[in-house]
C-alpha positions in Angstrom: -34.6 -8.5 4.2 -32.6 -11.7 2.9 -29.7 -13.1 5.3 -26.1 -11.7 4.4 -24.5 -13.8 1.5 -21.1 -13.7 3.1 -22.1 -14.6 6.7 -23.2 -17.9 8.1 -24.8 -18.2 11.5 -23.3 -14.6 12.6 -19.6 -15.0 11.2 -18.0 -14.2 8.3 -17.4 -16.6 5.2 -13.6 -16.4 5.4 -12.9 -18.1 1.6 -15.6 -15.4 0.2 -14.4 -12.7 2.0 -10.9 -13.3 0.6 -12.4 -14.0 -2.9 -14.0 -10.7 -2.8 -10.7 -9.0 -2.2 -8.7 -10.8 -5.0 -11.9 -9.9 -7.4 -11.3 -6.1 -6.5 -7.4 -6.4 -6.9 -8.2 -8.3 -10.3 -10.6 -6.0 -11.5 -8.5 -2.9 -10.6 -4.9 -4.4 -11.9 -6.9 -5.2 -15.3 -8.2 -1.6 -15.8 -4.8 0.1 -14.4 -3.1 -2.1 -17.2 -5.5 -0.7 -20.0 -4.8 2.8 -18.6 -1.3 2.3 -19.3 -1.1 0.2 -22.2 -3.1 2.7 -24.4 -0.7 5.7 -24.1 2.2 3.1 -24.4 0.7 1.8 -27.5 0.4 5.1 -29.0 3.9 5.7 -28.0 5.4 2.9 -30.1 3.5 3.6 -32.9 4.5 7.1 -33.1 8.1 6.4 -32.2 9.0 3.3 -34.4 10.8 4.2 -37.6 10.0 0.7 -38.8 7.2 -1.6 -38.4 9.7 -4.3 -36.9 11.1 -2.1 -34.5 7.7 -1.7 -32.3 8.6 -4.2 -29.7 12.7 -3.7 -30.1 12.8 -1.3 -27.1 9.8 -2.0 -25.0 11.1 -0.9 -21.7 12.4 2.3 -22.8 8.9 3.0 -24.6 7.5 2.0 -21.5 9.8 5.0 -19.4 9.3 7.6 -22.3 5.1 6.7 -21.9 5.6 7.5 -18.0 7.6 10.5 -18.4 5.2 12.2 -21.1 2.2 10.6 -19.6 2.7 10.0 -16.1 0.5 12.8 -14.4 -2.8 11.6 -16.4 -2.1 7.9 -15.7 -1.3 8.4 -12.1 -4.7 10.4 -11.9 -6.8 8.0 -13.8 -5.3 5.1 -11.4 -6.0 7.1 -8.4 -9.8 7.4 -9.5 -9.8 3.7 -10.2 -8.8 2.9 -6.5 -11.3 5.1 -5.0 -13.8 3.5 -7.1 -12.8 -0.1 -6.9 -11.4 -0.4 -3.7 -13.5 2.2 -1.7 -16.5 1.0 -3.7 -16.0 -2.6 -3.1 -15.6 -2.0 0.6 -19.1 -0.4 0.9 -20.7 -2.9 -1.2 -19.1 -5.9 0.9 -20.0 -4.4 4.1 -23.5 -2.7 3.0 -24.8 -5.6 1.0 -22.7 -8.9 1.4 -22.4 -8.7 5.0 -25.2 -6.1 6.0 -23.0 -4.4 8.5 -22.4 -0.8 9.1 -19.2 0.5 7.3 -18.4 3.2 9.8 -18.4 1.3 12.6 -17.0 -2.1 11.6 -13.8 -0.4 9.5 -13.1 1.6 13.0 -13.0 4.8 10.6 -14.5 7.0 13.1 -12.2 5.9 16.0 -9.7 8.9 16.1 -6.4 8.1 18.3 -4.4 11.3 18.2 -1.3 9.4 20.0 -1.9 6.2 17.8 -1.6 8.7 14.7 1.6 10.3 16.0 3.4 7.2 16.9 2.1 5.6 13.4 3.6 8.4 11.9 6.9 8.4 13.3 7.2 4.6 13.3 6.5 4.5 9.5 9.5 7.5 9.0 11.9 5.5 10.8 11.4 2.3 8.8 12.0 4.2 5.7 15.9 3.3 6.0 15.3 -0.3 6.8 13.0 -1.0 4.2 15.1 0.6 1.6 18.1 -1.6 3.0 16.3 -4.7 3.5 15.2 -4.1 -0.6 18.7 -4.0 -1.2 19.3 -7.3 0.5 16.4 -8.9 -1.5 18.0 -8.2 -4.7 21.5 -9.4 -3.6 19.9 -12.8 -2.6 17.9 -12.7 -5.6 19.5 -11.2 -8.8 17.4 -12.7 -11.1 14.6 -10.3 -10.1 16.8 -7.2 -10.5 14.4 -6.8 -13.8 11.6 -5.6 -11.2 13.2 -2.4 -11.0 13.7 -1.8 -14.5 10.3 -2.8 -15.0 8.7 -0.3 -12.3 7.1 2.4 -14.3 7.4 4.7 -11.2 11.3 5.3 -11.6 10.8 6.7 -14.9 8.4 9.6 -13.3 10.0 12.9 -13.2 9.9 14.0 -9.7 11.6 16.8 -9.6 9.4 18.8 -11.8 8.1 21.4 -10.5 4.5 21.0 -9.2 4.3 17.5 -10.1 5.4 16.3 -6.9 1.9 17.6 -5.6 0.2 15.1 -7.7 2.7 12.4 -6.5 1.7 12.6 -3.1 -1.9 12.7 -3.9 -1.6 9.5 -6.3 0.8 7.7 -4.2 0.7 8.8 -0.7 -3.0 10.1 0.3 -5.1 7.7 -2.4 -3.2 4.2 -1.4 -3.3 5.3 2.3 -7.2 5.8 2.3 -8.8 3.3 -0.5 -6.2 0.5 0.2 -6.7 0.7 4.1 -10.1 0.8 3.5 -9.9 -2.4 2.0 -6.9 -4.5 3.8 -7.7 -3.3 7.0 -11.3 -1.6 7.5 -12.9 -4.5 5.4 -10.3 -7.8 5.3 -8.6 -7.5 8.3 -11.4 -6.4 10.3 -13.7 -9.2 8.9 -11.0 -11.9 9.4 -10.6 -10.6 13.0 -14.1 -11.7 13.8 -13.4 -15.3 13.6 -9.3 -15.4 13.6 -7.2 -14.8 16.3 -5.2 -11.1 16.3 -1.7 -13.1 15.5 -3.2 -14.9 12.7 -5.1 -12.1 11.4 -2.0 -9.6 11.8 0.1 -12.2 9.9 -2.1 -12.9 7.0 -3.1 -9.2 6.5 1.0 -8.2 6.6 1.6 -11.2 4.3 -1.2 -10.9 1.8 -0.5 -6.7 1.7 3.3 -7.3 0.9 2.7 -10.3 -2.1 -0.1 -8.3 -3.9 2.5 -5.1 -3.8 5.5 -7.0 -5.1 7.7 -4.1 -6.5 11.0 -2.8 -7.2 11.6 -2.8 -3.1 11.2 -6.6 -3.1 9.5 -9.0 -0.7 11.8 -8.0 2.4 10.8 -4.4 2.3 7.2 -4.8 1.9 6.7 -7.3 4.5 7.7 -5.8 7.8 5.9 -2.6 6.6 2.8 -4.7 5.7 2.8 -6.2 9.4 3.4 -3.1 11.0 0.2 -1.6 9.5 -1.6 -4.6 10.5 -0.1 -4.4 14.1 -1.2 -0.8 14.5 -4.6 -1.3 13.1 -5.6 -4.2 15.6 -3.8 -2.6 18.7 -5.6 0.7 18.0 -8.9 -0.5 16.8 -8.4 2.8 14.3 -8.3 3.1 10.6 -7.1 6.9 10.7 -4.1 5.0 12.5 -3.1 2.8 9.8 -4.0 5.1 7.3 -1.6 7.9 9.1 1.1 5.1 8.7 0.5 4.0 5.0 0.6 7.7 4.0 3.7 8.6 6.3 5.4 5.8 4.3 4.5 6.3 1.0 5.1 10.1 1.1 8.8 9.7 2.6 9.1 7.6 -0.7 8.1 9.8 -2.8 10.0 12.9 -1.2 13.1 10.5 -1.2 12.6 10.7 -4.9 12.8 14.2 -5.4 16.4 16.4 -5.6 18.4 17.3 -3.7 17.1 14.3 -1.3 17.6 11.7 -3.7 21.2 13.3 -4.2 21.5 13.2 -0.1 20.8 9.2 0.0 23.2 8.7 -2.8 25.7 10.6 -1.1 25.5 9.0 2.1 28.0 5.7 1.2 29.5 4.1 4.1 26.7 5.7 6.4 23.8 4.4 5.3 24.5 1.5 7.8 24.0 3.9 10.6 21.1 5.0 9.1 19.6 1.6 8.8 20.9 0.6 12.7 19.3 4.0 13.9 16.0 2.9 12.1 15.4 -0.3 13.3 16.5 0.9 16.8 13.9 3.7 16.9 11.0 1.2 15.5 11.9 -0.9 18.2 11.7 2.0 20.7 8.3 3.1 19.2 6.6 -0.2 19.4 7.7 -0.1 22.7 5.7 3.2 23.4 2.4 1.8 21.6 0.9 -0.2 25.0 1.7 3.3 26.6 -0.6 5.4 23.9 -3.5 3.3 24.1 -4.5 1.2 27.2 -8.0 0.0 26.4 -8.5 -3.5 25.6 -7.8 -4.1 22.2 -10.2 -6.6 20.5 -12.7 -6.9 17.8 -16.4 -8.2 18.7 -16.8 -11.2 16.9 -20.7 -11.1 17.4 -21.2 -7.3 16.6 -23.9 -6.5 14.4 -24.7 -2.8 13.4 
């Protein structure tokens, strides 16, 4: 058997590993843009009264496309994540590193207490993340256009039955596929050559940057760092998957009436919820060492 392409003297080639992840993200982004552009183009052609008006109101056309075709766009995008992120991780481990996916990604490491603490922390951090998102756009008001460009903002979360699809496409699919790629493959592989602190910082920041959306970097950075921390601390991919699923699902549910109306009605009480969110997250992070006492490290020379 030939030597692994991404391994040198028993250690991963860091630049090659990062480049592989970027390639997978590029493929997914490109195909995702095609999935969105096809119904968007049809929408413009069908509703433009005059040829010169095709690009006059592209934002409203985008929102109209998501309102009408959002479910199948999300379904196809989810399929792409399963194929590209999950498939890319499997290919990376099997052929580029010649290592076991199940063992090295920590997919089979079930930590019930860790999963419980991760879920509670994810729920607790949601109000804080939303508040940090508002601060981000207060500091950088020129980036407000990101909110308008977010196609998910046009989805009808109140329509009966569709929120189940949204939970699958926005909650479950990223939790499984993105965690396999970012934590199970990228973070675990880098952990074989980098320190825990450096790996968590890189994984969290990288995750936040490629997810730049209407919430802003301030909201995404702590979430990315927390997911990376839980993965490293518990040596368990299901733990980070539970965190990711709980956080994303909470955002979906908060977009459904009457929860969305409840959030809007909080007014000045939002500050109390944010402080409670921060306090709860700190307390839960203090519980983490009590939840898993085994030494937390990744074998840098492990071969499977």
